[in-house]
C-alpha positions as CSV (number, residue, x, y, z in Angstrom):
1,M,0.0,0.0,0.0
2,N,1.3,3.5,-0.7
3,E,2.6,5.2,2.4
4,E,1.4,8.6,1.3
5,K,-2.1,9.1,2.7
6,D,-4.1,12.2,2.2
7,D,-6.8,12.4,4.9
8,D,-7.4,16.1,4.6
9,L,-10.7,17.5,3.5
10,I,-10.2,19.2,0.1
11,E,-12.7,21.9,-0.6
12,L,-12.5,23.3,-4.1
13,V,-14.0,26.6,-4.9
14,E,-14.5,28.1,-8.3
15,D,-12.7,31.4,-8.0
16,A,-11.6,33.8,-5.3
17,R,-13.9,36.4,-6.7
18,D,-17.0,34.4,-5.5
19,A,-17.9,36.1,-2.2
20,A,-20.3,33.4,-0.9
21,P,-18.9,29.9,-0.5
22,L,-20.8,27.1,-2.3
23,R,-22.9,24.6,-0.4
24,R,-21.1,21.2,-1.0
25,W,-21.8,17.6,-1.4
26,K,-19.3,15.1,0.2
27,V,-17.8,12.6,-2.2
28,A,-15.6,9.8,-0.8
29,I,-12.7,8.3,-2.9
30,I,-11.8,4.9,-1.5
31,D,-8.9,3.4,-3.5
32,D,-5.4,2.2,-2.8
33,D,-4.0,3.9,-5.9
34,P,-2.8,7.5,-5.2
35,A,-3.0,8.3,-8.9
36,V,-6.7,7.5,-8.9
37,H,-7.2,10.1,-6.1
38,E,-5.2,12.7,-7.9
39,G,-7.0,12.1,-11.2
40,T,-10.4,12.2,-9.6
41,R,-9.7,15.5,-7.9
42,Y,-8.4,17.0,-11.1
43,A,-11.4,15.8,-13.1
44,L,-13.9,17.1,-10.6
45,S,-12.0,20.3,-9.5
46,D,-14.5,22.7,-11.0
47,Y,-17.7,20.6,-10.5
48,Q,-20.9,22.5,-9.8
49,L,-24.5,21.3,-9.9
50,N,-27.6,23.3,-8.8
51,G,-25.4,25.7,-6.8
52,Y,-23.5,22.9,-5.0
53,G,-19.8,22.1,-5.2
54,L,-17.9,19.1,-4.0
55,T,-15.9,18.2,-0.9
56,L,-13.6,15.2,-1.8
57,L,-12.6,12.9,1.0
58,S,-9.9,10.3,0.6
59,A,-9.3,6.8,2.1
60,H,-6.6,4.5,0.8
61,S,-7.9,1.1,2.1
62,A,-11.2,-0.5,3.1
63,Q,-10.3,-0.1,6.7
64,E,-9.7,3.6,6.3
65,G,-13.0,3.7,4.4
66,R,-14.8,2.2,7.4
67,D,-13.2,4.9,9.7
68,L,-14.1,7.6,7.2
69,L,-17.7,6.5,7.1
70,A,-17.9,6.3,10.8
71,R,-16.8,10.0,11.1
72,E,-18.7,11.4,8.2
73,K,-22.4,10.6,8.3
74,D,-23.5,12.7,5.3
75,I,-21.4,11.4,2.4
76,A,-23.4,11.5,-0.8
77,V,-21.4,9.4,-3.2
78,I,-18.6,6.8,-2.8
79,L,-16.1,6.0,-5.6
80,L,-15.0,2.6,-4.4
81,D,-12.2,0.3,-5.6
82,V,-12.9,-3.5,-5.5
83,V,-9.3,-4.8,-5.0
84,M,-7.4,-3.2,-2.1
85,E,-6.1,-5.2,0.9
86,T,-7.8,-8.2,-0.5
87,E,-9.4,-9.1,-3.8
88,T,-12.9,-8.5,-2.4
89,A,-12.1,-5.7,0.2
90,G,-14.4,-3.2,-1.7
91,L,-17.3,-5.7,-1.9
92,S,-17.0,-6.4,1.8
93,L,-17.1,-2.7,2.4
94,V,-20.4,-2.5,0.4
95,G,-21.9,-5.1,2.8
96,Y,-20.7,-3.1,5.8
97,I,-22.2,0.1,4.5
98,R,-25.6,-1.3,3.6
99,Q,-26.1,-3.9,6.4
100,E,-24.1,-2.8,9.4
101,L,-24.3,0.9,9.0
102,G,-27.8,0.6,7.5
103,N,-27.0,3.4,5.1
104,E,-29.2,3.0,2.0
105,I,-29.0,6.6,0.8
106,V,-25.3,6.9,-0.1
107,R,-24.7,6.2,-3.7
108,I,-21.9,3.6,-4.4
109,I,-20.0,3.6,-7.7
110,L,-17.8,0.6,-8.0
111,R,-14.5,1.1,-9.9
112,T,-12.1,-1.7,-10.7
113,G,-9.0,-2.1,-12.6
114,Q,-9.5,-5.9,-12.9
115,P,-13.0,-6.5,-14.2
116,G,-12.5,-10.2,-14.5
117,Q,-12.1,-10.7,-10.8
118,A,-15.5,-9.1,-10.1
119,P,-17.8,-9.7,-13.1
120,E,-20.2,-6.9,-13.6
121,R,-23.4,-9.0,-13.7
122,N,-22.6,-10.9,-10.6
123,V,-21.7,-7.8,-8.6
124,I,-24.8,-5.9,-9.7
125,V,-27.0,-8.8,-8.7
126,D,-25.3,-9.8,-5.4
127,Y,-24.4,-6.3,-4.0
128,D,-26.4,-3.2,-3.5
129,I,-24.4,-0.8,-5.7
130,N,-25.6,1.9,-8.0
131,D,-23.0,1.8,-10.8
132,Y,-20.1,-0.4,-12.0
133,K,-17.2,1.1,-14.0
134,A,-13.9,-0.2,-15.2
135,K,-11.1,2.4,-14.5
136,T,-9.9,2.2,-18.0
137,E,-13.3,3.4,-19.4
138,L,-13.9,6.1,-16.8
139,T,-12.8,9.3,-18.6
140,A,-13.3,12.8,-17.1
141,D,-16.5,13.2,-19.0
142,K,-17.9,9.8,-18.0
143,L,-16.8,10.5,-14.4
144,F,-18.7,13.8,-14.5
145,T,-21.8,12.1,-15.9
146,C,-21.6,9.2,-13.5
147,V,-21.1,11.5,-10.4
148,T,-23.9,13.8,-11.5
149,A,-26.4,10.9,-11.9
150,A,-25.4,9.6,-8.5
151,L,-25.8,13.0,-6.8
152,R,-29.2,13.5,-8.3
153,S,-30.3,10.1,-7.2
154,H,-28.9,10.8,-3.7
155,Q,-30.7,14.2,-3.6
156,Q,-34.0,12.5,-4.4
157,L,-33.5,9.8,-1.8
158,V,-32.6,12.5,0.8
159,R,-35.8,14.3,0.0
160,V,-37.9,11.1,0.2
161,S,-36.3,10.2,3.5
162,E,-36.7,13.7,5.0
163,T,-40.3,13.8,3.8
164,R,-41.1,10.4,5.4
165,R,-39.4,11.4,8.6
166,G,-41.1,14.8,8.6
167,L,-44.6,13.3,8.0
168,E,-44.1,10.7,10.8
169,I,-43.1,13.6,13.1
170,I,-46.2,15.6,12.0
171,L,-48.5,12.7,12.6
172,E,-47.1,12.0,16.1
173,A,-47.0,15.7,16.9
174,A,-50.7,16.2,15.8
175,S,-52.0,13.7,18.4
176,A,-49.7,15.1,21.1
177,L,-50.6,18.8,20.3
178,F,-54.4,18.0,20.3
179,D,-54.1,16.8,23.9
180,F,-53.0,20.2,25.2
181,K,-55.7,22.2,27.0
182,S,-53.6,25.3,27.7
183,M,-52.5,27.9,25.1
184,Q,-49.1,28.3,26.6
185,K,-48.5,24.5,26.8
186,L,-49.6,24.2,23.2
187,A,-47.3,27.0,22.1
188,E,-44.3,25.4,23.8
189,G,-45.2,22.1,22.2
190,V,-45.3,23.8,18.7
191,L,-41.8,25.2,19.1
192,T,-40.5,21.9,20.3
193,Q,-42.1,20.0,17.5
194,L,-40.7,22.4,14.9
195,S,-37.2,21.8,16.2
196,S,-37.8,18.1,15.9
197,L,-39.2,18.4,12.5
198,L,-36.2,20.4,11.2
199,D,-33.8,18.2,13.1
200,V,-31.9,21.2,14.5
201,D,-32.0,23.4,17.6
202,C,-34.2,26.4,16.8
203,A,-34.6,29.8,18.4
204,G,-38.2,30.8,18.2
205,I,-41.0,32.9,19.5
206,L,-44.7,32.3,19.2
207,V,-47.1,35.2,19.7
208,L,-50.9,35.3,19.6
209,R,-53.5,38.0,18.8
210,E,-57.3,37.5,19.2
211,N,-60.1,39.0,17.1
212,D,-57.9,41.5,15.3
213,H,-56.9,43.3,18.5
214,E,-53.8,45.5,18.1
215,D,-52.1,44.1,21.1
216,F,-50.6,40.6,21.1
217,F,-48.8,38.6,23.8
218,V,-46.0,36.1,23.7
219,L,-47.1,32.6,24.5
220,A,-43.7,30.8,24.3
221,G,-40.1,31.2,23.4
222,S,-37.2,28.9,22.8
223,G,-33.4,29.4,22.4
224,C,-32.4,33.0,22.9
225,Y,-36.1,33.9,23.2
226,R,-36.8,31.6,26.1
227,E,-37.1,34.3,28.7
228,L,-39.9,36.0,26.7
229,S,-42.4,33.1,27.4
230,G,-45.6,34.3,28.9
231,L,-44.9,38.0,28.2
232,E,-48.2,39.9,28.0
233,E,-46.8,43.4,27.3
234,P,-45.4,43.8,23.8
235,G,-43.8,47.0,24.8
236,K,-41.1,45.0,26.6
237,L,-39.8,43.5,23.3
238,T,-37.1,45.2,21.4
239,A,-38.3,47.7,18.9
240,Q,-36.9,45.7,16.0
241,L,-38.6,42.4,17.1
242,R,-41.9,44.2,17.8
243,A,-41.9,45.8,14.4
244,F,-41.1,42.5,12.8
245,I,-44.0,40.8,14.5
246,Q,-46.4,43.6,13.7
247,N,-45.4,43.4,10.1
248,A,-46.1,39.7,10.1
249,F,-49.6,40.3,11.4
250,T,-50.1,43.0,8.7
251,R,-48.8,40.8,5.8
252,R,-50.7,37.7,7.0
253,Q,-48.6,35.2,5.1
254,T,-45.9,32.7,5.7
255,E,-42.4,33.7,4.5
256,F,-39.1,31.9,4.4
257,L,-36.2,34.4,4.6
258,E,-32.5,33.7,4.4
259,D,-31.8,34.1,8.2
260,R,-35.3,33.4,9.7
261,S,-38.8,32.1,8.9
262,V,-42.1,33.7,9.7
263,L,-45.1,31.4,10.0
264,Y,-48.6,32.9,10.0
265,L,-51.8,31.1,11.1
266,S,-55.4,32.2,11.2
267,T,-57.9,30.0,13.0
268,A,-61.7,29.7,12.5
269,S,-62.2,31.1,16.0
270,G,-60.5,34.4,15.0
271,T,-57.2,33.7,16.7
272,E,-54.0,34.8,14.8
273,V,-50.7,33.2,15.5
274,V,-47.2,34.2,14.3
275,V,-44.1,32.1,14.8
276,L,-40.7,33.7,14.3
277,L,-38.2,30.9,13.8
278,E,-34.4,30.9,13.5
279,A,-33.3,27.5,12.5
280,G,-29.6,28.0,12.1
281,K,-29.5,26.2,8.8
282,H,-30.7,26.7,5.2
283,L,-34.2,25.3,4.9
284,S,-34.5,23.1,1.8
285,D,-37.7,22.9,-0.3
286,T,-38.6,19.7,1.6
287,D,-38.1,21.5,5.0
288,R,-40.4,24.3,3.9
289,A,-43.1,22.0,2.5
290,L,-43.1,20.0,5.8
291,V,-43.3,23.2,7.9
292,E,-46.3,24.3,5.9
293,I,-48.0,21.0,6.3
294,F,-47.3,21.1,10.0
295,C,-48.7,24.6,10.3
296,S,-51.9,23.6,8.3
297,R,-52.7,21.2,11.1
298,L,-52.0,23.7,13.9
299,T,-55.2,25.8,13.3
300,V,-57.3,22.9,14.6
301,A,-55.1,22.5,17.6
302,F,-55.4,26.2,18.6
303,D,-59.2,26.1,18.0
304,N,-59.4,23.0,20.2
305,V,-57.8,25.0,23.1
306,V,-60.2,27.9,22.5
307,L,-63.2,25.6,22.4
308,Y,-62.0,23.8,25.5
309,D,-61.7,27.1,27.3
310,Q,-65.2,28.0,26.2
311,L,-66.5,24.6,27.3
312,Q,-64.9,25.0,30.7
313,Q,-66.6,28.4,31.1
314,A,-69.9,26.9,30.0
315,N,-69.4,24.0,32.4
316,A,-68.8,26.5,35.2
317,R,-72.0,28.4,34.3
318,L,-73.9,25.1,34.0
319,E,-72.7,23.9,37.4
320,K,-73.8,27.2,39.0
321,R,-77.1,26.8,37.3
322,V,-77.4,23.2,38.5
323,V,-76.7,24.3,42.1
324,E,-79.5,26.9,41.7
325,R,-81.9,24.4,40.2
326,T,-81.1,21.9,42.9
327,R,-81.9,24.5,45.5
328,E,-85.1,25.2,43.8
329,L,-86.0,21.5,43.4
330,T,-85.2,20.9,47.1
331,A,-87.6,23.7,48.1
332,A,-90.2,22.3,45.6
333,N,-89.8,18.8,47.1
334,A,-90.3,20.2,50.6
335,R,-93.5,21.8,49.4
336,L,-94.6,18.6,47.8
337,R,-93.9,16.6,50.9
338,A,-95.9,19.1,53.0
339,Q,-98.8,18.7,50.5
340,W,-98.4,14.9,50.6
341,I,-98.7,14.9,54.4
342,R,-101.8,17.1,54.1
343,A,-103.2,14.7,51.5
344,R,-102.6,11.7,53.8
345,R,-104.4,13.5,56.6
346,T,-107.3,14.2,54.2
347,N,-107.4,10.6,53.1
348,A,-107.5,9.4,56.7
349,F,-110.3,11.8,57.4
350,Q,-112.1,10.7,54.2
351,S,-111.7,7.0,55.3
352,E,-113.2,8.0,58.7
353,I,-116.1,9.6,57.0
354,L,-116.7,6.6,54.8
355,G,-116.6,4.4,57.9
356,T,-119.3,6.6,59.4
357,V,-121.4,6.5,56.2
358,A,-121.0,2.7,56.1
359,H,-122.3,2.6,59.6
360,D,-125.3,4.7,58.6
361,I,-126.2,2.1,56.0
362,R,-127.5,0.0,58.8
363,N,-130.4,2.4,59.3
364,P,-132.1,1.7,55.9
365,L,-131.2,-2.0,56.3
366,S,-133.0,-2.0,59.7
367,V,-136.0,-0.3,58.2
368,I,-136.1,-2.9,55.4
369,L,-135.7,-5.8,57.8
370,G,-138.3,-4.5,60.2
371,R,-140.9,-3.8,57.6
372,A,-140.3,-7.2,56.1
373,E,-141.0,-8.8,59.5
374,M,-144.2,-6.8,59.8
375,M,-145.4,-7.8,56.3
376,K,-144.7,-11.5,57.3
377,E,-147.0,-11.1,60.3
378,F,-149.7,-9.4,58.2
379,L,-149.6,-12.4,55.8
380,Q,-150.4,-14.7,58.7
381,E,-153.6,-12.9,59.5
382,P,-156.9,-14.4,58.1
383,N,-157.7,-11.2,56.3
384,V,-154.6,-9.7,54.9
385,P,-154.6,-5.9,55.4
386,T,-153.8,-4.7,51.9
387,E,-153.4,-1.0,52.8
388,K,-151.0,-1.8,55.6
389,M,-149.0,-4.0,53.3
390,N,-148.8,-1.3,50.7
391,L,-147.7,1.2,53.3
392,Q,-144.9,-1.1,54.5
393,L,-143.8,-1.8,50.9
394,E,-143.6,1.9,50.4
395,H,-141.3,2.2,53.4
396,V,-139.2,-0.7,52.1
397,R,-138.9,0.9,48.7
398,N,-137.8,4.3,50.1
399,A,-135.3,2.7,52.4
400,A,-133.9,0.6,49.5
401,S,-133.6,3.7,47.3
402,R,-131.7,5.5,50.0
403,L,-129.5,2.5,50.5
404,S,-128.8,2.3,46.7
405,D,-127.8,6.0,46.7
406,M,-125.5,5.6,49.6
407,V,-123.8,2.5,48.1
408,D,-123.2,4.3,44.8
409,A,-121.6,7.2,46.7
410,L,-119.5,4.8,48.7
411,I,-118.3,3.0,45.5
412,T,-117.2,6.2,43.9
413,E,-115.4,7.4,47.0
414,A,-113.7,4.1,47.6
415,L,-112.4,3.7,44.1
416,A,-109.4,5.9,44.6
417,D,-108.4,3.9,47.6
418,A,-109.0,0.6,45.8
419,M,-106.6,1.6,43.0
420,D,-103.9,3.0,45.3
421,I,-102.8,-0.2,46.9
422,T,-99.7,-0.6,49.0
423,L,-98.3,-4.0,50.1
424,R,-96.9,-5.4,53.4
425,R,-95.1,-8.5,52.2
426,E,-94.4,-11.6,54.3
427,S,-93.9,-15.3,53.7
428,I,-97.2,-17.2,53.4
429,D,-98.5,-20.6,52.4
430,F,-100.6,-19.8,49.3
431,V,-102.5,-23.2,49.5
432,S,-103.6,-22.5,53.1
433,L,-104.7,-19.0,52.1
434,V,-106.9,-20.3,49.3
435,R,-108.4,-22.9,51.6
436,D,-109.3,-20.2,54.1
437,V,-111.0,-18.1,51.5
438,L,-112.8,-21.1,50.2
439,D,-114.1,-22.0,53.7
440,A,-115.4,-18.4,54.1
441,N,-117.4,-18.6,50.8
442,L,-118.6,-22.2,51.3
443,P,-122.0,-21.1,52.9
444,L,-122.8,-19.0,49.8
445,A,-122.2,-22.1,47.6
446,Q,-124.3,-24.4,49.8
447,R,-127.3,-22.0,49.6
448,K,-127.2,-22.5,45.8
449,G,-126.6,-26.2,46.1
450,Q,-123.2,-25.9,44.5
451,L,-120.3,-28.4,44.9
452,I,-116.8,-27.0,45.4
453,E,-113.8,-29.3,45.1
454,I,-110.2,-28.1,45.9
455,D,-107.0,-29.8,44.8
456,G,-103.9,-28.5,46.7
457,A,-101.9,-31.3,48.2
458,S,-98.4,-29.6,48.5
459,P,-97.8,-26.1,50.0
460,A,-96.6,-23.3,47.7
461,R,-95.0,-20.4,49.6
462,V,-95.1,-16.9,48.2
463,H,-93.8,-13.5,49.5
464,S,-96.8,-11.3,49.5
465,D,-99.4,-9.2,51.4
466,P,-101.8,-11.8,52.8
467,D,-104.7,-9.4,53.2
468,R,-104.5,-8.0,49.7
469,L,-103.9,-11.5,48.2
470,R,-106.9,-12.9,50.1
471,E,-109.0,-10.0,48.6
472,A,-107.9,-11.0,45.0
473,V,-108.6,-14.7,45.6
474,D,-111.9,-13.9,47.2
475,N,-113.0,-12.0,44.1
476,L,-112.3,-15.0,41.9
477,I,-114.1,-17.6,44.1
478,S,-117.1,-15.3,44.9
479,N,-117.5,-14.6,41.1
480,A,-117.4,-18.3,40.4
481,I,-120.2,-18.9,43.0
482,K,-122.1,-15.9,41.6
483,Y,-122.1,-17.0,38.0
484,T,-122.4,-20.8,38.5
485,P,-126.0,-22.0,38.2
486,T,-127.8,-23.6,41.2
487,G,-126.5,-27.2,41.6
488,G,-123.4,-26.4,39.6
489,R,-119.8,-27.4,40.2
490,I,-116.7,-25.3,41.0
491,D,-113.2,-26.8,40.8
492,V,-110.3,-25.1,42.5
493,S,-106.6,-26.2,42.1
494,V,-103.5,-24.6,43.6
495,G,-99.9,-25.6,43.5
496,E,-96.5,-25.0,41.9
497,A,-95.5,-25.0,38.2
498,D,-92.4,-23.6,36.5
499,G,-91.2,-21.6,39.5
500,Q,-94.6,-20.1,40.1
501,A,-97.6,-20.6,42.4
502,V,-100.7,-21.2,40.3
503,L,-104.4,-20.9,41.3
504,R,-107.1,-22.1,38.9
505,V,-110.8,-21.5,39.6
506,R,-113.1,-23.3,37.1
507,D,-116.9,-23.0,36.9
508,N,-119.5,-24.5,34.7
509,G,-121.4,-21.2,34.3
510,P,-122.3,-19.2,31.2
511,G,-118.7,-18.8,30.0
512,L,-117.1,-15.8,28.4
513,R,-117.9,-14.2,25.1
514,P,-115.2,-12.4,23.0
515,E,-116.5,-9.0,24.0
516,D,-116.3,-10.1,27.7
517,T,-112.6,-11.1,27.3
518,R,-111.6,-7.6,26.0
519,R,-113.0,-5.7,28.9
520,L,-112.8,-8.3,31.6
521,F,-110.4,-6.5,34.0
522,G,-111.6,-2.9,33.4
523,R,-113.2,-0.7,35.9
524,F,-117.0,-0.8,36.2
525,Q,-117.2,-3.5,33.5
526,R,-120.2,-5.8,33.7
527,L,-120.2,-9.1,31.8
528,S,-122.8,-10.1,29.3
529,A,-123.8,-13.0,31.7
530,K,-125.9,-12.2,34.8
531,P,-125.4,-13.7,38.3
532,T,-127.5,-16.8,38.6
533,G,-128.9,-16.0,42.1
534,G,-129.8,-12.3,41.6
535,E,-126.5,-11.2,43.3
536,A,-125.4,-7.6,42.9
537,S,-122.2,-6.7,40.9
538,T,-120.3,-3.4,41.1
539,G,-117.9,-4.2,38.2
540,L,-114.9,-3.4,40.4
541,G,-113.9,-6.8,41.7
542,L,-111.8,-8.1,38.8
543,S,-110.0,-4.7,38.2
544,I,-109.0,-4.6,41.9
545,A,-107.8,-8.2,41.7
546,K,-105.7,-7.5,38.7
547,K,-104.1,-4.4,40.4
548,I,-103.2,-6.6,43.4
549,V,-101.7,-9.4,41.3
550,D,-99.7,-6.9,39.2
551,L,-98.2,-5.4,42.4
552,H,-97.1,-8.9,43.3
553,D,-95.3,-9.2,39.9
554,G,-97.8,-11.9,38.9
555,E,-100.3,-12.5,36.2
556,I,-104.1,-12.9,36.1
557,F,-106.1,-14.0,33.1
558,A,-109.2,-16.0,32.0
559,E,-109.9,-18.9,29.7
560,S,-113.1,-20.0,28.2
561,D,-114.3,-22.3,25.4
562,G,-117.1,-20.0,24.6
563,A,-120.6,-19.2,25.8
564,G,-122.3,-21.9,27.9
565,R,-119.1,-23.8,28.5
566,G,-117.9,-22.3,31.7
567,S,-114.7,-20.3,32.4
568,T,-111.4,-20.6,34.2
569,F,-109.7,-17.8,36.0
570,V,-105.9,-18.2,36.7
571,I,-103.6,-16.3,39.1
572,Q,-99.8,-16.9,38.7
573,L,-97.4,-15.6,41.4
574,P,-93.6,-16.0,41.7
575,L,-92.6,-18.5,44.4
576,E,-90.9,-17.1,47.4
577,G,-87.3,-17.8,46.1
578,N,-88.1,-16.2,42.7
579,A,-89.8,-13.0,44.0
580,R,-88.3,-9.7,43.1
581,P,-87.0,-7.8,46.3
């Protein structure tokens, strides 16, 4: 290997009369032949492309090439020899660059003086290189062309890579910025994300103006402007900086200048934002496009903060209103409770009056009974006194009329109490309760010569109000007696089925017609059939029974095969273990 090594960076400028130095691409020459280095520098000494020159870096072996690539991370093109320390040293370096360093952007031009040792087709297929040239064919013009193509390809890859990285940062930043609920926190986050997007430490200041007000205030600062964060008095800024910001609000557009960038945002809520950014590097077209994309998403973030603040204020007003309404409802509830207590007292007084009236019913009943006894005695006389009989009948008729009026009034007054039923639940044996009700009604059935059979061998316990439930069962059994003809039969069965206690009361009376079924459990509903013994009917019994069963979470219904075929009334109640608390 040649002992002369040139590790210095060689920067070639066109002419001393150019005041501004060119921006430069880095090109690495990795070859063990010093003449190749000298020839390459000479051929590319005046190279320029799109305002860029070249910085040529030299390495005289594959190992030196590794060290060079470890130091210089932004090399654009590598002119690589194949045969150096070994016959495949250059090819091994290609694998190191692509696989170990993971550098897929740098363009590699393979140059060899011995093409037979590294056939072009095999190398192109097996190794990730971008061009393959024999040193003998690589003239100055061809070298110029080859390097230009490689640099343009590198430039495109850099743009794609920067764009992908920038878009990833923008997507991640968007979700993070939308979570901020404070304007100052959002502003600090914007400056931080801009530095990350441009991959450089930035000095910046973010100011905000609302609804075209002349005054603005500083939300956040970074770098040399960090101490300005939270400044609400623009007069404390330097005159130059204040004028620059005012001009940005006047122009209302984003501008990328040589030494700084001015970003302008206007949101739907009327908020205006200006970001003054000093990136410390020249912003490429890709950088500027990414910054504009990033800013286009910021308007929603700032509007979110404004809307969140408005929502917080609305919530505060709503909470205050809720407190006021709660106070009003509490007072209203107190008034309602007082009215409810008065209503209970009124109901108690009403019940007391109804009891008194019910007691007064005995007077016309006594008149009827007394006059009936007198007429019985008159009938036993040899000559029946017709006038006296008519007089007594008139007394009976008047008393019965008074009694009918009093009963109608009692029914009307009692209806409200009958439909406002409360329960006092306890564990009871449903079979025993049905037997008790049946025993109480047995004399009525015996007077009509009716036969009542009950089937209830096993107990069925339910959690219910025994008094109310007895009232419902009594309605069913008394109705069966009332509508069953003289000498008829009534079958009662009670037991358990599918987790329920079931009572079935079947008669062989007139049965139910379709019109009866539709209005069976309504208030003051009388059936098409008439009681067989002249009994009275108020039309309230079945409606009250249904109300009681409903309060027990049960079901009551009727079945009939039609007129003249009897009917069956059924009550189903949850067993004690299945009852709702």
